[in-house]
C-alpha positions as a Markdown table, in Angstrom:
| # | Residue | x | y | z |
|---|---|---|---|---|
| 1 | Met | -30.5 | 106.3 | -41.4 |
| 2 | Glu | -31.2 | 106.4 | -37.8 |
| 3 | Asp | -28.5 | 106.4 | -35.3 |
| 4 | Glu | -28.7 | 103.3 | -33.1 |
| 5 | Thr | -27.1 | 105.1 | -30.2 |
| 6 | Arg | -29.8 | 107.9 | -30.1 |
| 7 | Pro | -32.2 | 107.7 | -27.0 |
| 8 | Met | -35.5 | 106.0 | -27.5 |
| 9 | Ser | -38.5 | 108.2 | -28.0 |
| 10 | Arg | -41.1 | 108.3 | -25.2 |
| 11 | Ser | -43.5 | 106.3 | -27.2 |
| 12 | Arg | -41.0 | 103.6 | -27.9 |
| 13 | Lys | -40.2 | 103.4 | -24.1 |
| 14 | Lys | -43.9 | 102.9 | -23.4 |
| 15 | Thr | -44.1 | 100.2 | -25.9 |
| 16 | Lys | -41.1 | 98.4 | -24.4 |
| 17 | Arg | -42.6 | 98.8 | -20.9 |
| 18 | Ser | -45.9 | 97.4 | -22.3 |
| 19 | Asn | -44.1 | 94.4 | -23.7 |
| 20 | Ser | -42.2 | 93.8 | -20.5 |
| 21 | Ala | -45.4 | 94.0 | -18.6 |
| 22 | Ala | -47.0 | 91.5 | -21.0 |
| 23 | Lys | -44.1 | 89.1 | -20.4 |
| 24 | Ala | -44.4 | 89.5 | -16.7 |
| 25 | Thr | -48.1 | 88.9 | -16.7 |
| 26 | Pro | -48.9 | 85.4 | -15.1 |
| 27 | Glu | -50.0 | 82.7 | -17.3 |
| 28 | Pro | -53.7 | 81.8 | -16.9 |
| 29 | Ser | -54.4 | 79.0 | -14.5 |
| 30 | Gly | -55.6 | 76.8 | -17.3 |
| 31 | Gly | -52.1 | 76.6 | -18.8 |
| 32 | Lys | -50.5 | 75.7 | -15.5 |
| 33 | Arg | -53.0 | 72.9 | -15.1 |
| 34 | Ser | -52.2 | 71.7 | -18.7 |
| 35 | Arg | -48.5 | 71.4 | -17.8 |
| 36 | Gln | -49.3 | 69.5 | -14.6 |
| 37 | Thr | -51.5 | 67.1 | -16.5 |
| 38 | Arg | -48.8 | 66.4 | -19.0 |
| 39 | Arg | -46.3 | 65.8 | -16.2 |
| 40 | Glu | -48.7 | 63.4 | -14.4 |
| 41 | Thr | -49.3 | 61.5 | -17.7 |
| 42 | Arg | -45.6 | 61.0 | -18.2 |
| 43 | Arg | -45.1 | 59.9 | -14.6 |
| 44 | Arg | -47.9 | 57.3 | -14.9 |
| 45 | Ala | -46.4 | 56.1 | -18.2 |
| 46 | Arg | -43.0 | 55.6 | -16.5 |
| 47 | Gln | -44.7 | 53.7 | -13.7 |
| 48 | Arg | -46.5 | 51.4 | -16.1 |
| 49 | Gln | -43.2 | 50.8 | -17.9 |
| 50 | Gln | -41.5 | 49.9 | -14.7 |
| 51 | Leu | -44.3 | 47.7 | -13.5 |
| 52 | Gly | -44.2 | 45.9 | -16.9 |
| 53 | Thr | -40.5 | 45.3 | -16.6 |
| 54 | Val | -40.8 | 43.9 | -13.1 |
| 55 | Gly | -43.6 | 41.7 | -14.2 |
| 56 | Leu | -41.6 | 40.3 | -17.1 |
| 57 | Leu | -38.7 | 39.6 | -14.9 |
| 58 | Ala | -41.0 | 37.8 | -12.5 |
| 59 | Val | -42.4 | 35.6 | -15.3 |
| 60 | Leu | -38.9 | 34.7 | -16.5 |
| 61 | Ile | -37.8 | 33.8 | -13.0 |
| 62 | Val | -40.8 | 31.5 | -12.5 |
| 63 | Ala | -40.3 | 29.9 | -15.9 |
| 64 | Val | -36.6 | 29.2 | -15.2 |
| 65 | Ala | -37.5 | 27.7 | -11.8 |
| 66 | Ala | -40.2 | 25.5 | -13.4 |
| 67 | Val | -37.8 | 24.2 | -16.1 |
| 68 | Gly | -35.2 | 23.4 | -13.4 |
| 69 | Phe | -37.8 | 21.6 | -11.3 |
| 70 | Leu | -39.0 | 19.6 | -14.2 |
| 71 | His | -35.4 | 18.7 | -15.1 |
| 72 | Phe | -34.8 | 17.6 | -11.5 |
| 73 | Arg | -38.0 | 15.5 | -11.6 |
| 74 | Gly | -36.9 | 14.0 | -14.9 |
| 75 | Asp | -33.5 | 13.0 | -13.5 |
| 76 | Ala | -35.1 | 11.6 | -10.4 |
| 77 | Gly | -37.5 | 9.5 | -12.5 |
| 78 | Ala | -34.7 | 8.2 | -14.6 |
| 79 | Gln | -32.8 | 7.2 | -11.5 |
| 80 | Ala | -35.9 | 5.6 | -10.1 |
| 81 | Val | -36.1 | 2.9 | -12.8 |
| 82 | Ala | -32.4 | 2.1 | -12.7 |
| 83 | Leu | -32.0 | -1.3 | -11.1 |
| 84 | Glu | -29.5 | -1.6 | -8.3 |
| 85 | Leu | -27.9 | -5.0 | -9.0 |
| 86 | Ala | -25.1 | -6.9 | -7.4 |
| 87 | Asp | -22.5 | -8.4 | -9.7 |
| 88 | Pro | -23.4 | -11.8 | -10.9 |
| 89 | Ala | -21.3 | -14.3 | -8.9 |
| 90 | Leu | -20.9 | -18.0 | -8.1 |
| 91 | Gly | -19.5 | -19.4 | -4.9 |
| 92 | Pro | -19.7 | -18.2 | -1.3 |
| 93 | Glu | -19.4 | -14.5 | -0.5 |
| 94 | Asp | -16.8 | -15.1 | 2.2 |
| 95 | Ala | -14.5 | -17.2 | -0.1 |
| 96 | Pro | -10.8 | -16.5 | 0.4 |
| 97 | Ile | -10.3 | -16.3 | -3.3 |
| 98 | Thr | -12.1 | -14.0 | -5.7 |
| 99 | Ile | -11.8 | -14.3 | -9.5 |
| 100 | Val | -13.4 | -11.5 | -11.6 |
| 101 | Glu | -13.9 | -11.9 | -15.3 |
| 102 | Tyr | -14.4 | -8.7 | -17.3 |
| 103 | Gly | -16.2 | -10.0 | -20.4 |
| 104 | Asp | -18.1 | -9.1 | -23.5 |
| 105 | Phe | -20.8 | -11.2 | -25.1 |
| 106 | Gly | -19.7 | -10.3 | -28.5 |
| 107 | Cys | -16.0 | -11.2 | -27.9 |
| 108 | Pro | -14.8 | -14.4 | -29.7 |
| 109 | Ser | -12.0 | -14.9 | -27.1 |
| 110 | Cys | -14.6 | -14.7 | -24.3 |
| 111 | Arg | -16.7 | -17.3 | -26.1 |
| 112 | Ala | -13.7 | -19.6 | -26.6 |
| 113 | Trp | -12.7 | -19.3 | -22.9 |
| 114 | His | -16.2 | -20.2 | -21.9 |
| 115 | Arg | -16.4 | -23.2 | -24.2 |
| 116 | Ala | -13.1 | -24.5 | -22.9 |
| 117 | Gly | -15.0 | -25.1 | -19.6 |
| 118 | Val | -12.3 | -23.5 | -17.3 |
| 119 | Arg | -14.8 | -21.8 | -15.0 |
| 120 | Glu | -16.9 | -24.9 | -14.5 |
| 121 | Ala | -13.9 | -27.1 | -13.8 |
| 122 | Ile | -12.5 | -24.6 | -11.2 |
| 123 | Met | -15.8 | -24.2 | -9.5 |
| 124 | Gln | -16.4 | -27.9 | -9.4 |
| 125 | Lys | -13.1 | -28.6 | -7.7 |
| 126 | Tyr | -12.6 | -25.4 | -5.6 |
| 127 | Gly | -16.1 | -24.0 | -5.4 |
| 128 | Asp | -16.0 | -23.8 | -1.6 |
| 129 | Ser | -12.9 | -21.6 | -1.7 |
| 130 | Val | -13.5 | -19.5 | -4.8 |
| 131 | Arg | -16.0 | -16.8 | -5.7 |
| 132 | Phe | -16.3 | -16.2 | -9.4 |
| 133 | Val | -17.6 | -12.8 | -10.4 |
| 134 | Trp | -18.8 | -11.4 | -13.7 |
| 135 | Lys | -18.4 | -7.7 | -14.8 |
| 136 | Asp | -19.3 | -6.3 | -18.2 |
| 137 | Phe | -16.6 | -4.9 | -20.4 |
| 138 | Pro | -18.6 | -4.2 | -23.6 |
| 139 | Val | -15.9 | -2.8 | -26.0 |
| 140 | Ile | -15.5 | -5.3 | -28.8 |
| 141 | Thr | -18.6 | -4.9 | -31.1 |
| 142 | Pro | -21.3 | -2.4 | -31.8 |
| 143 | Asn | -23.8 | -4.8 | -30.2 |
| 144 | Ser | -21.8 | -5.5 | -27.0 |
| 145 | Thr | -23.4 | -2.8 | -24.8 |
| 146 | Arg | -27.0 | -3.8 | -25.6 |
| 147 | Ala | -26.0 | -7.5 | -25.0 |
| 148 | Ala | -24.4 | -6.6 | -21.6 |
| 149 | Glu | -27.6 | -4.7 | -20.6 |
| 150 | Ala | -29.6 | -7.8 | -21.6 |
| 151 | Gly | -27.4 | -10.0 | -19.4 |
| 152 | Gln | -28.0 | -7.7 | -16.5 |
| 153 | Cys | -31.8 | -7.8 | -17.2 |
| 154 | Ala | -31.5 | -11.6 | -16.9 |
| 155 | Ala | -29.7 | -11.0 | -13.6 |
| 156 | Ala | -32.6 | -8.9 | -12.4 |
| 157 | Gln | -34.7 | -12.1 | -12.7 |
| 158 | Gly | -32.0 | -14.2 | -11.0 |
| 159 | Arg | -31.0 | -16.0 | -14.2 |
| 160 | Phe | -27.8 | -14.4 | -15.3 |
| 161 | Trp | -25.7 | -17.5 | -15.5 |
| 162 | Pro | -28.2 | -19.6 | -17.6 |
| 163 | Tyr | -28.5 | -16.6 | -19.9 |
| 164 | His | -24.7 | -16.1 | -20.0 |
| 165 | Asp | -24.1 | -19.7 | -20.8 |
| 166 | Tyr | -26.9 | -19.9 | -23.4 |
| 167 | Val | -25.5 | -16.9 | -25.3 |
| 168 | Tyr | -22.0 | -18.2 | -25.4 |
| 169 | Asp | -23.1 | -21.8 | -26.2 |
| 170 | Thr | -25.3 | -20.8 | -29.2 |
| 171 | Leu | -23.8 | -17.6 | -30.6 |
| 172 | Ala | -21.9 | -18.1 | -33.9 |
| 173 | Asp | -21.2 | -14.4 | -34.6 |
| 174 | Trp | -21.6 | -11.1 | -32.8 |
| 175 | Arg | -24.0 | -9.8 | -35.4 |
| 176 | Glu | -26.6 | -12.2 | -34.0 |
| 177 | Leu | -26.7 | -10.1 | -30.8 |
| 178 | Lys | -29.8 | -8.2 | -32.1 |
| 179 | Pro | -32.5 | -7.0 | -29.8 |
| 180 | Asp | -35.0 | -9.6 | -31.0 |
| 181 | Asn | -32.4 | -12.4 | -30.5 |
| 182 | Leu | -31.5 | -11.0 | -27.0 |
| 183 | Val | -35.2 | -11.4 | -26.1 |
| 184 | Ser | -35.4 | -14.9 | -27.7 |
| 185 | Tyr | -32.4 | -16.0 | -25.6 |
| 186 | Ala | -34.3 | -14.8 | -22.5 |
| 187 | Thr | -37.4 | -16.9 | -23.3 |
| 188 | Ala | -35.2 | -19.9 | -24.1 |
| 189 | Val | -33.9 | -19.9 | -20.5 |
| 190 | Gly | -37.3 | -19.4 | -18.9 |
| 191 | Leu | -37.3 | -15.6 | -18.2 |
| 192 | Asp | -40.5 | -13.6 | -18.1 |
| 193 | Glu | -40.4 | -12.1 | -21.6 |
| 194 | Ala | -42.6 | -9.0 | -20.9 |
| 195 | Ala | -40.5 | -8.1 | -17.8 |
| 196 | Phe | -37.2 | -8.7 | -19.7 |
| 197 | Arg | -38.3 | -6.7 | -22.7 |
| 198 | Ala | -39.4 | -3.8 | -20.4 |
| 199 | Cys | -36.1 | -3.9 | -18.7 |
| 200 | Leu | -34.1 | -3.9 | -21.9 |
| 201 | Glu | -36.1 | -1.4 | -23.8 |
| 202 | Gly | -36.4 | 0.9 | -20.8 |
| 203 | Gly | -32.6 | 0.9 | -20.2 |
| 204 | His | -33.0 | -0.2 | -16.6 |
| 205 | Thr | -29.6 | -1.8 | -16.5 |
| 206 | Ser | -27.6 | 0.7 | -18.5 |
| 207 | Ala | -26.2 | 2.4 | -15.4 |
| 208 | Lys | -25.0 | -1.0 | -14.1 |
| 209 | Val | -23.2 | -1.7 | -17.4 |
| 210 | Arg | -21.6 | 1.8 | -17.4 |
| 211 | Glu | -20.4 | 1.2 | -13.8 |
| 212 | Asn | -18.7 | -2.0 | -14.8 |
| 213 | Leu | -17.1 | -0.3 | -17.8 |
| 214 | Gln | -15.7 | 2.4 | -15.6 |
| 215 | Ser | -14.3 | -0.2 | -13.2 |
| 216 | Ala | -12.5 | -1.8 | -16.1 |
| 217 | Arg | -11.1 | 1.5 | -17.2 |
| 218 | Arg | -9.8 | 2.3 | -13.7 |
| 219 | Leu | -7.8 | -1.0 | -13.9 |
| 220 | Asn | -6.5 | 0.0 | -17.3 |
| 221 | Leu | -7.7 | -3.3 | -18.8 |
| 222 | Arg | -6.8 | -3.5 | -22.5 |
| 223 | Gly | -9.1 | -6.2 | -23.8 |
| 224 | Thr | -11.5 | -9.1 | -23.2 |
| 225 | Pro | -11.6 | -11.3 | -21.5 |
| 226 | Ser | -9.6 | -9.8 | -18.6 |
| 227 | Phe | -9.3 | -11.5 | -15.3 |
| 228 | Val | -8.5 | -10.2 | -11.8 |
| 229 | Phe | -7.3 | -12.7 | -9.2 |
| 230 | Asn | -7.6 | -11.4 | -5.6 |
| 231 | Gly | -7.2 | -7.9 | -6.8 |
| 232 | Glu | -4.3 | -8.6 | -9.2 |
| 233 | Val | -4.8 | -8.3 | -12.9 |
| 234 | Leu | -3.8 | -11.4 | -14.8 |
| 235 | Thr | -2.1 | -11.4 | -18.2 |
| 236 | Gly | -4.4 | -12.9 | -20.8 |
| 237 | Pro | -7.2 | -15.5 | -20.3 |
| 238 | Pro | -5.9 | -18.0 | -17.8 |
| 239 | Ser | -5.9 | -21.7 | -18.5 |
| 240 | Tyr | -7.2 | -24.2 | -15.9 |
| 241 | Gln | -3.6 | -25.0 | -14.9 |
| 242 | Val | -2.7 | -21.3 | -14.3 |
| 243 | Leu | -5.8 | -20.7 | -12.2 |
| 244 | Glu | -5.2 | -23.9 | -10.2 |
| 245 | Ser | -1.6 | -23.0 | -9.4 |
| 246 | Leu | -2.7 | -19.5 | -8.2 |
| 247 | Ile | -5.5 | -21.0 | -6.1 |
| 248 | Leu | -3.1 | -23.5 | -4.4 |
| 249 | Ala | -0.6 | -20.8 | -3.7 |
| 250 | Ala | -3.3 | -18.6 | -2.1 |
| 251 | Leu | -4.9 | -21.2 | 0.0 |
| 252 | Pro | -3.5 | -21.8 | 3.6 |
């Protein structure tokens, strides 16, 4: 066995120097170009990846902006067909007394109060001093909201009170407040059927009905019909005698 600590022979030293020289020998220029080519390829791949990411983000931003724009246009279109209607009213605008009824076309008590003729009697005697206003409070039946919208569509043609009276005079049960019947009531009081149907089916008065409903909620009204006399909520549907006493007390 050779001793690993013994000096190398001259031939072995030469071999080692030869190997070291071989290691120190510069790589041919072709190998260097190959490494540069690979680095350039990787750099370009990274650039393409970065460009692809930026492009994808740009597409997403444009898509989100387009959806938002269309949503805005859709909302604007919906608002454009909503009719801005004043509350149906009888009597002079500057009357010293205002009576507001919050009613529901499907409400039996509303129908009974109407058929008692209280409103007509009051307006006949005190019409110059009283303004009687209608607001929808559709909470009694499943058909009440659609019927309220129908009443407002009649108001859009200037025929709310004839429509209101016809419904209450002829209705026997709230289940009769079907869409076809709501249209037939309109034709019975001389409304333009096509315009009425377009108004009702297009939901053009739904915003008005919701506005009235919110007004009733703010007053904490509990049922229909509810009445407000010069800003004060009355208890229960008032009789002719109750309203007359209130009117006489309010007049100078």
